[in-house]
N, C-alpha and C positions, 0 to 999 in steps of 0.2 A: 605463461600458460595462466597464472591469475590477472596477464593485462587483457586479458580476451577478454574475461568475464566484466571485467571493468569498465571493456564499451559496450557493452548493452544494458549498462545500469549508471552510466556517467550523472545523468540529470539526477534517477532518483537519489546516487547516492552524495550527489552537489545541497541535492534541498537537505537531505537526512545530516548531513554535516552542517549545514548552516544553521536545523533546528538547535544542535546540541550547543555549537560556538551561543546562538542566543541565549538558550534556558542558562547553559556555562554563566553569561555576564551579569543573565538579569539575576539570576540566585547568588552572581558572585560565591563560585564554590570553588575552595580554594584547597580542600585533600585532593593529592592524586586518583587513590581509588573511587572515589565519588565522581571527577571528569573520566576519569576510564568506563565505570558506568553508565555515565551518560553516553559516550560515545558508543561504547559496544550495543547500548540497547536504541539505539538508532540505527544502529545501522544494521542489527536482527529486524527492526522493525521495515526495512526496507525494503526485504524478503518476503515479510509474509502472507503478501497478495499474491504470490506465486502459488501459495497454498491452493489456490484455484484449480490449477492444474490437476495439482496430486488428489482434491476431490475428485475433480472430473475422470481422471484415469481409474481410480479405484472402486469412485459409490456411482455416479451418477448415469455414466456411459462404461463398463468394465470392457466392452467387447467393440468399443471404437478401434479402429487402427490406431489413431494416434495415442489411445490409453496404451496398445501395448506399447508403442516406442519410449512412451514417459517409464511406463514401469523397468521396462530394458534399462533406462538410464538412472533410476531410482537404484535397483537392484545393484547395479553394478556400482555404482557408488561416483558415476560422473557427472557432478552437478556441474563441469563447465557446461557440458556436453547438454545437461537439461537446459541451463540458462538460454544459451544456445538454441537448442529449439523450441524453447516457447518463446524465444523473442521472434524467429521467423516465422512461427506457425503463429504468433499468438489472434488473429484474426478467424481462424478455423473452427475458433468455438466461441460461437453467437452468445448464448445467454449463461454468462459467467456468476457464480454465487457469490463469489468475494470481491469482484469489480460489478457491484451494482449500484444503483440507488437506494436500494431497501438496505442493503448492509451499508453503505455509507449514511444513512439517516442512526440506523442501530449502532454504529462504529463512532459517528460524533455522540451522543448521547453514552455512550459506553465511555469514552473522552473524556469528557465533563465528569462524569462520575467517577475515573478511576484516580483523574486529577485534585479531586478535592478528597480522598479519601486518604487513607495515610500508608497506601501502597507502595512499594520499593522504588528508588530511583531508573530502578532499569524498569522497570513493567512501567511506568510512567512514560519514560521517555519512549517506552519503544511500542508505546499506543497512540502518543502520539506521532512518532513518524508514520504510522503506518498511517494515519490518519492525512497526514500531510502528503503520501504519496499514493492514496486513494485520490484525493483534490487534484493532483498532478495526469490521474489518471483519469479524470473525468474531462479534465480540458484535452488531454490527447486526443481524447474520442470524440470529443466535438470539434475539433480541429479537422480530424480524416473524415466529419462527418459519419461518425458512427452514434451518436447520442440518442437514436432510439433501441440500443442493443444494450445502453446504459440504465433505462427507464425500462427495459421491458417486465422486470417484476411489480412496478408501481403504474404501470399501463393508465398514463397521464399524457397531454397535449406538452410533444418535445419542440414547441415552438421557439426561434432565439430567445423572449422575453423572459418567458417561465426559464430555462437556461440558465438566462444570466442569473434573475432572483435567486433562483437556487443556487448557482454559485454562491453569491453574493454571502448567502446566507452560512454556507460553506465555509468560505474565510471570514465574515466575524466570530461565526466559533471558532476558527482557530483561533482568532487573536486575543478570544477569551480565555481560553485553552495555556495560550503561552503565558495571561496575566493570571490565572491561576495557579501556575508554576509555581 
């Protein structure tokens, strides 16, 4: 049953694990509890963006048919079913709150702020992993030719040059975040 869950999140989990390894290597972490916190925070950060579907089901459109199904999955604590439903119906909700450029800009600024503060290692890597997975989701939306859905809240021009510039800015911010970790 858990392997079915991994099928849906293979690339995001690999990104998070890679981020954990990079953080452990860059900071030369030797304590087992610290390493465990880094990997656990990274894995939690992989799933943060899925809260978007819960927000949609409970607050944004609670009367929609897919909202009822999401509520049922959560009520029955069928998280594998929830993950499968989200992955197979992720295109049904176009204007997502957490999977948008506005949230991504706020997340980038929050990531820089949290990494430069004295927050716990778990929180730092969780935010960094969420930011990394947010960049992956942008790239995924762009490759599926759904970049306009990503930029719905900013209402900016979504020509390829502006998306490339935006993407390069995010990647530069990500490298800076790894540097300040």
